[in-house]
Each structure stands twice: as C-alpha cells, then as structure tokens.
ZAKOL-215009 format. One record per residue: residue in one letter; x, y, z of N, C-alpha, C in turn. Coordinates in steps of 0.05 Angstrom, whole numbers, plus 32768, in hexadecimal, padded with zeros to 4 digits. Layout:
BEGIN
aXYZXYZXYZ;...
This chain:
BEGIN
w81687FAB7FEA81637F907FDF81477F907FD3;k81457F857FB9812C7F847FAC81247F687FA6;g810B7F617FAE81017F477FA9810D7F337FBD;g81097F1A7FB881127F057FCA80FF7F007FDF;r81057EEC7FF080F37EE5800681037EE28020;l80F77EE7803681047EE4805081067EC68056;l811D7EBE805C81217EA2806381157E9B807E;p81067E85808080F97E7E809A810A7E8080B2;e81247E7A80B081347E7980C981387E9780D3;y812F7EAB80C381347EC780CC81187ED380D4;y81037EC480D480E87ECF80DB80E87EDA80F6;d80F57ECD810B80F67ED8812681047EF28127;t811C7EF38118812B7F0C8118811C7F23810D;w810E7F1D80F780FF7F3380E980E87F3C80FC;a80DB7F29810A80C57F32811D80D27F428133;l80E87F3B813D80F57F4B815280FB7F668148;y81047F6A812E810A7F83812480F07F958124;f80DA7F8A811C80C17F99811D80BC7FA2813A;s80BE7F91814D80B97F99816980CC7FAD8172;k80E57FAC816C80F87FBF817580F37FDB8168;y80EA7FDA814F80E37FF3814180CC8001814E;l80B87FF3815580A17FFE816580AA80088180;t80BC7FFA818E80C5800381A780D6801D81A6;a80E6801E819280F78036818D80E580508189;y80D0804C817A80BF8064817580AF806B818F;n80A78056819C8099805A81B680AA806981CA;e80C4806281CB80D5807081DE80D9808D81D7;e80D4809581BF80D680B281B580BA80BF81B8;g80A780B281C3808C80BD81C8807A80BA81AF;i807F80A8819D807080A48184806380888186;d804A80878189803C806C818A80328067816E;i803D805381618034804B81468019803C8147;w8006804581387FEB803A81387FEB801F812A;g7FF6801D81147FF680048104800C800080F2;i80107FE680EA80257FDE80D7801A7FCB80C2;t80267FCA80AC80227FB48099803B7FA38099;i80377F898093804D7F75809580617F7A807F;e80587F81806780697F858051805D7F97803C;n80697FAB8032805F7FBA801D80627FAA8002;e804B7FA77FF5804B7F997FDB80597F7F7FDB;p804E7F6B7FE980597F517FEB805B7F407FD1;l804C7F497FBD804D7F3D7FA380637F487F92;g80707F5C7F9B80877F697F8C807E7F837F82;n80927F947F79808C7FAF7F6E809F7FB57F56;d80A37FA07F4780B67FA37F3080D17FAF7F36;s80D97FA97F4E80F47FB27F5780F87FD07F58;n80E47FDF7F5B80E67FFB7F5E80F280037F79;w80EB7FF47F8E80F27FFA7FA980FD7FE27FB6;d810A7FE57FCE81107FCE7FDE80F77FBE7FE3;s80F97FA47FE280E17F947FE680E87F777FEE;m80D47F6B7FF980D67F4E800080BB7F427FFA;h80BB7F2A7FEE80A27F1D7FE680987F0B7FFB;y807D7F097FFC806E7EF5800C80597EE97FFB;t80557ECF7FFF803A7EC37FF880287EC8800F;p800D7EC6800B7FFA7EC8802280027EB68038;e80087E9C8031800F7E898046802A7E8F8056;e803B7E9B804780557EA3805480507EBA8068;m803F7ECD805F80397EE3807180297EDA808A;n80177EC8808680087EBB809D801C7EAE80B0;e802E7E9E80A680417E9080B680527EA480C7;f805B7EB980BA806B7ECD80C7805C7EDB80DE;l80447EE280D780337EF180EB802B7EDF8102;v80207EC780FD80147EB6811280297EAA8124;n80417EA3811A80537E958128806C7EA58130;h806E7EBE812780877ECD812C807F7EEB8134;l80757EFA8122806F7F168127805B7F1A813D;g80447F0C813A802E7F11814D80377F088169;p80427EF2816F804C7EEA818980627EFF8194;q80727F09818280877F1C818B807A7F378194;l80677F408185805A7F59818D804B7F5581A7;e803F7F3F81AB80307F3981C380447F3881DB;a805A7F2981D7806D7F2781EC80797F4381F5;d807B7F5481E280877F6F81E880717F8381EC;s80587F7B81EF80427F8C81F7803D7FA381E3;h80407F9D81C9803A7FB181B5801C7FAF81AD;d800B7FC381B27FF07FC481AB7FEF7FD38190;v7FF37FC4817A7FF67FD181607FE37FC2814C;i7FD77FD181397FC77FC681257FDA7FB98110;v7FD37FA081087FE27F9180F27FD07F8E80DB;l7FDA7F9880C47FCA7F9580AA7FD97F828099;g7FCB7F71808A7FD97F5F80777FD67F69805B;y7FE27F5980487FE27F5F802B7FF17F778024;d7FE57F8E80207FF17FA9801B7FFB7FAA7FFD;q7FE87FA27FEB7FEC7FA77FCF7FD27FAE7FC1;n7FD17FA97FA67FBC7FB47F977FA07FA77F9C;r7F8C7FB77F997F707FAC7F997F6E7F9F7F7E;g7F5E7F8B7F7B7F597F7C7F637F5A7F5E7F68;d7F617F4E7F557F5D7F317F567F6F7F257F6D;e7F867F2F7F717F977F247F867F8C7F267FA1;l7F7B7F3B7FA57F6F7F3F7FC07F5F7F287FCA;y7F517F1B7FB87F417F047FC07F507EEE7FCE;e7F677EE77FC17F787ED27FCD7F817EDA7FE8;w7F8A7EF17FEB7F967EFA80057F807EFC801B;v7F697F0580147F537F0580277F4D7EE98030;d7F4B7ED7801E7F457EBA80267F5B7EAF8039;a7F737EB580327F8B7EAA80417F8B7EB6805D;m7F847ED1805F7F867EDF80787F707ED7808B;y7F587ED280807F3F7ED080917F337EB68094;e7F3A7EA280827F2C7E8A80847F327E7A809E;d7F497E7B80A77F507E6D80C17F4D7E8180D8;e7F3F7E7880ED7F377E8981037F507E938112;e7F637E8181177F7C7E8981257F8C7E9E8114;v7F8F7E9880FB7F9E7EAB80EA7F907EC680E9;a7F767EC580E67F677EDE80E47F6A7EEE80FE;s7F6D7EE081157F6D7EF0812F7F867F008131;y7F9C7EFC81217FB47F0C81227FB27F25810D;y7FA07F2580FC7F9D7F3B80E97F867F4E80F3;d7F8D7F6880F27F787F7B80F97F6B7F8680E0;g7F777F7F80C87F6B7F8880AF7F7C7F848097;i7F767F9080827F857F8B80697F8B7FA6805D;a7FA37FAA80517FAB7FC380447FAB7FC08026;v7FA27FD480177FA07FD37FFA7FAB7FEC7FEE;h7FB37FEA7FD37FBD80017FC47FAB80047FAB;w7FAE80197F9C7F9C80207F867FA9801A7F6A;y7FC0800E7F687FD0800F7F4F7FC77FFB7F39;a7FB37FEB7F3F7FA97FD77F2B7F997FE57F15;s7F917FFD7F197F83800C7F047F83802B7F0B;t7F81803B7EF57F8080567EF97F64805F7F03;f7F5080507EFC7F3480597F047F2380457F12;k7F29802B7F117F1880167F1C7F1A80167F3B;i7F0480117F487F0580107F667F077FF37F6F;f7EFF7FE07F5E7EFE7FC57F657EEB7FBF7F7D;e7ED27FCA7F7A7EBF7FC77F8F7EB97FAB7F99;d7EB87F997F867EB27F7D7F8D7EC87F727F9F;a7EE27F797F9A7EF87F6F7FAA7EF67F797FC6;l7EEF7F947FC97EED7FA07FE37ED57F967FF1;q7EC07F917FE57EA87F867FF17EAF7F697FFC;y7EBD7F597FEC7EC57F3F7FF37ED77F3F800D;a7EE97F52800D7EFB7F5680267EEA7F5C803F;h7ED77F6E803B7EC67F7580527EB57F5E805C;e7EA87F5180497E967F3A804F7EA57F24805D;a7EBF7F1F80577ECE7F0A80627ED57F118080;a7ED87F2B80867EDF7F3380A07ED57F4E80A7;p7EB97F4F80AC7EAC7F6880AF7EB87F7B80C5;g7EC57F6E80D97ECE7F7E80F07EEA7F8880EC;k7EF77F8280D67F137F8A80D27F167FA080BE;y7F2D7FAE80C17F337FC680B07F397FBE8093;i7F317FD080817F3C7FD280667F487FEE8064;i7F627FEF80607F6E800A80607F7D800D8044;q7F76802380377F848028801E7F9F80378026;t7FB5802880257FCE803180317FE18040801D;e7FDB803E80047FED804C7FF17FDF80537FD8;a7FE5806C7FCF7FD980767FB47FEB808C7FAC;t7FF3808C7F92800180A37F887FFF80A27F69;v800480B87F5C800480B97F3F802080BA7F37;d802980A47F2A804680A07F22804980AD7F05;a806180B27EFE806780B97EE3808480B17EDC;e808780A67EC380A3809D7EBB80B680B47EB9;v80AD80CB7EAD80BF80E27EA980B280FA7EB7;p80BF81057ECB80B4811B7ED980AD81357EC6;k8094813D7EC7808D81547EB6807A81667EC4;w807C81697EDE806981787EED806C81957EE6;r805681A07EE1805481BC7ED8804681CE7EEC;d802D81D77EE5802081EA7EF8800581DD7EFE;d7FF681EB7F0D7FDC81E07F177FC981DA7F00;e7FC981EA7EEA7FB881E67ED47FBF81CA7EC7;w7FD881C57EC47FE181AB7EB87FD681937EC9;y7FD881967EE37FD081817EF47FB381797EF2;w7FA4818B7EE77F8781857EE37F81817A7EC7;s7F9781727EB97F9481687E9D7F9981497E9F;k7F8E813C7E8B7F9181207E897FAF81167E83;e7FBE81297E797FDA81257E727FEB81207E8C;a7FE081287EA27FEC81237EBD7FE681077EC8;t7FE180F47EB67FD880DA7EBD7FEE80C87ECA;d7FE680B37ED57FF7809F7EE1800780917ECA;w801E80887ED1802E807B7EBB8025805F7EB5;g801180557EC38005803D7EBC7FFB803B7E9E;y7FF480547E947FED80567E798003804E7E67;d801C80517E6F8033804A7E5F803D802C7E64;w803E80247E7C804A800B7E8380377FF27E83;a801E7FF87E85800C7FE17E86800C7FD07E6C;p800E7FB57E70800C7FA47E587FF37FA97E48;e7FF27FA17E307FDC7FA77E1D7FC27FA07E29;e7FC07F877E347FA67F7E7E3D7F9D7F8E7E56;q7FAF7F9B7E647FA77FAA7E7C7FA37FC97E76;k7FAA7FD27E5F7FA87FEE7E597F8C7FFA7E5D;p7F767FEB7E587F5D7FF67E5D7F597FFE7E7C;l7F687FF27E8D7F687FFA7EAA7F7780137EB0;h7F86801E7E9D7F9880357EA17F94804B7E8D;p7F7C80547E897F79806B7E777F8580847E82;k7F8980987E707F9280B27E7A7F7C80BE7E89;y7F8280C97EA17F6D80D07EB47F7780E77EC5;v7F6A80FC7EC77F7181147ED87F77810B7EF5;p7F8F81117EFE7F9481087F1B7F8181117F30;v7F78812A7F2E7F6681347F427F4D81237F43;f7F42811C7F2A7F2A810D7F297F2F80F07F33;r7F4780E67F2E7F4E80CC7F377F4D80CB7F55;y7F5B80DD7F627F5A80DE7F807F3E80DF7F8A;a7F2C80F07F807F1280F37F897F0180DA7F85;r7F0480CE7F6E7EF580B57F667EFD809E7F79;d7F18809D7F7D7F2180857F8E7F1980897FAC;m7F1D80A07FB67F1580A67FD27EF780A07FD7;i7EE780AB7FC57ECB80A77FC87EC2808A7FC5;g7ECE807E7FB07EC680637FA97ECF804F7FBF;t7EE780517FC87EF2803F7FDB7EE380417FF7;l7EDF805C7FFF7ED3806080197EB580568019;n7EAA805880017E8E804C7FFE7E8E802E7FFD;n7EA580217FFC7EA780047FFB7EB87FF88011;w7EB28002802A7EBD7FF780427EDA7FFE8048;v7EE6800E80397F028017803F7F01802B8057;d7F128027806C7F0F803580857F21804E8084;g7F37804D80747F49806380747F5880648059;w7F5F807C804F7F6C807F80357F8580918039;i7F9C808680317FB6809480357FC48099801B;d7FCD80B280197FDC80B980007FF880B38005;w800680A97FF2802380A27FF4803380BC7FFA;n802D80D17FEB803E80EA7FED802B81017FEF;m802B81108004801C81298006802981407FF9;v804581417FFA805481577FEE806C814C7FE1;l807181567FC88089814E7FB9809481677FAA;d80AD81647FA180B7817B7F9280B181787F74;r80B8818B7F6380AF818C7F4780BA81757F37;q80CD81667F4080D8814E7F3380C781377F3A;g80B681387F4F80A781217F5880B681127F6D;g80C9811E7F7A80D881117F8F80DA81227FA8;p80F081207FB6810781117FB0810580F37FB8;n811080E07FA9811480C57FB1812B80B87FA2;w813880A57FAE815080997FA1814980857F8B;a812F807C7F8A812880687F78811F80737F5D;e811C808D7F5B8114809A7F4280F780917F3B;n80E8808D7F5080CB80867F4D80BB80A07F50;w80BB80B07F3B80B080CC7F3C809280CB7F3E;c808780DD7F4D806B80DD7F52805F80F97F53;v804580FB7F4F803681157F54802C81137F70;a8029812A7F7E801E812D7F98800A81437F98;p7FF681427FAC7FE381587FAD7FEF81747FB0;v800781747FBD8016818D7FC08032818B7FB4;i8038819C7FA18050819D7F93806181B57F9C;v807981B27FA5808A81CA7FAE80A181CD7F9A;d80A981E77F9880C181ED7F8880D581F97F9C;p80E881E87FA280FC81F07FB7810E82077FAD;d811382097F93812382207F898115823B7F8C;a80FB82397F8680EB82537F8880DF82577FA3;d80E282437FB680D882447FD080BA82497FD1;e80AB82387FBF808E823B7FBD808282207FB6;
C-alpha cells in the first residue's frame, strides 16, 4: 500500500503490532535497540510501501497509543520521530516533537535522511534540532545513491561524477542547484564528516552490499552501494 493515512480507530492495533514485533525478535534472542515510527512520513513518491503522518498525527499515535503499549509490555526501546530529509521540513517536526514536555518525553530523538541535496549538510537545521533537545539523539538513518537506469561498471567508474545520484535528473528546475553531479565517494565522506560535526550521533547506509543492477528489490529503486557484487562471476 502506498500513501494514505492510518485511521485513528486503528491506532491501538498498529501500536500492538509494533509491540508484538519487538517481542517476536526478543524471543529469538534479538534485542532491537531502536525504532522509527514511520519511514518518510511525508511520502516517497510512491516508490515503496508507505503511510503518511503529520507531526501532530505522529505525536498522537506515540503519546496515546504506541508509547503506553510499549511501556505496558516492558519494551525498553529507543523511539525516533520524523525519519525523512534534513532541510526546511525538519524545523516543523522538531518544534512539534519537543515544544510540549509530555510529548517530548516519549521521543528519544529524531531520525533524518540525506536526500534533500547531493552535497548540502543543512547544518542550521541540525543545530536547531540539537538546541531544541540537547539530550536527545539525532540519527542519520538512511542514505544511498539512487539511479534511474542501472549502469554500474567498475571501481574506476564509481569514482567519477557520472556515478551521481538521480536527483540530478528528477529534481525540479528550482531545486537542481541542490543536486549537482557529484562523485559518490566524496558525497559519502562529505556527509559523514559534516553531519557528525553537527550533532548527528550515528550514520547508517541504506545498502552496504548490492548487485551490479543495484538490487535486488521489487520496487526497481536501483542504488549504488559501497560494495557491489557480481553473482554470476561470484566476485
């Protein structure tokens, strides 16, 4: 299912699903450190299964449904809000999550992605998030280099600007300056250093290993990864 919103009458059911998910992993000896409430609550252009939240809807779900359910079932797990791009939207979510003391008490931090720009760190937005809640996490939870048409070649190609993110192609005209062609290796290094120097506590790559097509995945959302394997050649 892509897009849409969770109907309020199912908030309790969805909270229970989270709790049972954590319990099932725990029973297999896997203790999950943290969760986000929703990946990309502002939407993802229908590339993947998704569900939308406003900041207020996410607060309602967490404070009155998910949080109490996790407490009732004794789940000691980190809960991160937002989980989308750094940039202008981050300010609104920070305000909504941290302005009210009760609401803020249910959040352990905020999750962010890098897709708003090929090169910008958005230092001001990260500083704003830190100053609003100095004791809470900022975790970079997703980053990858996408491409519309898979064309992965060899290591030398990967060090060229032609291996750029597809934001160069899809960005509307007014946003193209945010998505220049940029060598992926340099982008990774710039983003890791820049975010960690601006209060980000952890940086997570979306894909550590992919095949030469940039998959596998059913959504045809092809990506580059730090390690590319060739299953046919077994290398």
